[in-house]
C-alpha positions, 0 to 999 in steps of 0.5 A: 772877822778880826784879822788878828784871829788869823795870826796863829794860823799864819804863824803855824803855816810859816813855821811849817813851810820854814821847817820844810825848806830847812829840812829839804835844803840840808838834805839836798845840799848834802846829796848834791855835795856828794855828787860834786866832791866825788866827781871832783875827786874822780876828775869830773869838773862841776860848772854849777852847784845850785841850791834851789831852782829858778832865778839866782839870788846870789852866787860866787865862783870858786878857785876850781871854776865852779859857780856856787849859787842859791836860787829863788825856788828852794825845793831841790838843787843840782850839780851841772857838770862840764858837758851837761846840756842842762840841770838834768845832766842831759848830754850837750853833744855840740859842746862835746864834739869840739872838746879835746880828749883831755877836756872830754875826760873832765865831763860826766859823759866822757869820764871812765865808767868807774868815775861816772858810777861812783859820782852818781852813787855818792849822792845817796851814800852821802844822805846815808852818811848824814843820817848816821852822823846825826844819829850818832851825835844825838845818841852820844849826847843822850847817853844810854840808861845806866844799869842798874836802873836809877832815878835821874830826875822825877817828872812833874806828876799829879801824885802826892806822897812821893818819897823817891829821890834822884840818885835812888838805885831801884831794886824792887817795885811792888815787891817785883825785882827790876830786870835788866832793861836790855832784855826788852821783853822781860822789862815790858812784862815787869811793867805790865805786872805792876799794880795799876795804882798811882803810888807804889812801894819801892825798895831802893839803894840810897847812900849804900843802904836799902830803904823803902820809898813811895814812888809813882807808877813807873809807866804812868799815862804820861805823854812822852811824845806826840806823833805828827799827823796823829789823833793826839796831835790834832786834839792838842795833846803835848809831851808832859801831859798826864791822862787822868781818865778816859771816858770818865774811867780813871787810868793809872798806867800807860798799858791801861791807856793802850788797852782802852785805845786798842779796844775802842774800835775807833769810837771817840774817846773823852780824855781828862788831861792834867797839864802843869796843874791845870785839868783839861778836857779833850776828845779824840778819835783813834785811827787805824795805823799799820805798824811794822813788826820786829819779825817783818810785816805789818799789823793794823792797830787802833792808835792815838799817836802818843809815846809813853814815858817813865815817871822819872828820867833814868840816870844815864852813862856816856855812850862811846863813839864806836857803840853810838856809830853801831847803833846809828848804822843799825837805826839807818838800816832799820829805816831802810828795811821798814821803808822797803817792807812798807812799799812791798806791802802797799804794792801787794795790797796788804796795807793801805796806800795812805801810808805814802806821804807827799810833799804836803804831808812831809811839810806838815811833819817837818813843822810838827817836829820843829814845834817839838824842839831842835832835837826832834827836828834834827832827828827827823832830818836824819830819818828823811835823809835816809828816805831820800837816799833810798828813793834815789837808789830806785832803778828808775830812769832820771833817778840816780839808781836809773843811771847806775842801771845804765852803767851796769848795762854798759859794763856788761854790753861794752857800750852805753844804751843808744841815745834814742833808748835813753830818751825814751827811758828817761821820758818813761821814768819822768812820767812815773815819778810825776805820777807817783808825786801826784798820787802822793799829793792826792793822799796828802789831801784825801787820806784821813 
């Protein structure tokens, strides 16, 4: 065997691992920094802030006496507060017994209830804040589609005779008036009502005059994006590809492609693909996907994992910071809502448990998103940060949510749970987390 034939595989594996480590390190660092900084503001002293576990590669002690370190195993991190016996925040009873009252107040276990609660809650809150900051920055950088709809830049397409130009303000297409894009249902109905032809007549406003131009189908079978771990990704489809035919039948509009895939019943599809002037033949098999619905719940559909794109980039206008923040908060809330809905439907058996991914699946998605560009990868970090924040709020001992439940009990009962009860509950929580991780890894390996 020629060893050089393995180089692309090793390169892909390295990129996947590197992207996973970068994404996880950013999310963990922000999560643990939330614990650290809020703890410090609350009067709790942090002895160690570690990114990673195992042998220490580098470290330094700051003016507050906290050791900042990077360890060899970059799959997590922790903050060790004064009075903790270990990285898991177990109580160091022997050390606590010798401390003065002032010193005990600086420990996690001797601090007031409010200080402990806000310090623990800060980790997930900082994860949500990271997501909102990233979403806001990306949305402000991308802007919003200007109204009325105007041509920004035409996409490369295998269509001749196009006289549509950048800057044209579109009034009608094939005699149909263009609705406001903010009315999503109306705009979708408009797109599906257009003739399935490669060229259409446009009425546009150009330099203050109404003129007729010839332009491509607004939503051609153009691949705008490819989902990781999808049939399209595995088959080698890329953003910018144009699907000319499916099973030798020509397609001219994206909704035609969607109808063919949804009606395939999982049968293999032979695609004729145009890519930068070259025509390729690819074959893929649609997969059943459980998709969240706007009104709640899920619906199972055959999908290949591609998102459509318009034949031109619409002209955009700046998005103000307040509107961007509002949209970012809504995006974060939607991820949380869909995650909780998905978990509920998996538990009740309404959708497949294969929707749960483990570290292998997350690593694969990390690499795939990194391969699609910096913006896609950064957006993925924001999505994953929201998921990590949400998981940590689950009321399971060893997670932040479990600690908050203990603090709630203490607030009601006037005393914390006994040491014996805590040990048992923490052991049960750890067993549950490890079982879920093992199940997720099983899914990564055996789910289609």
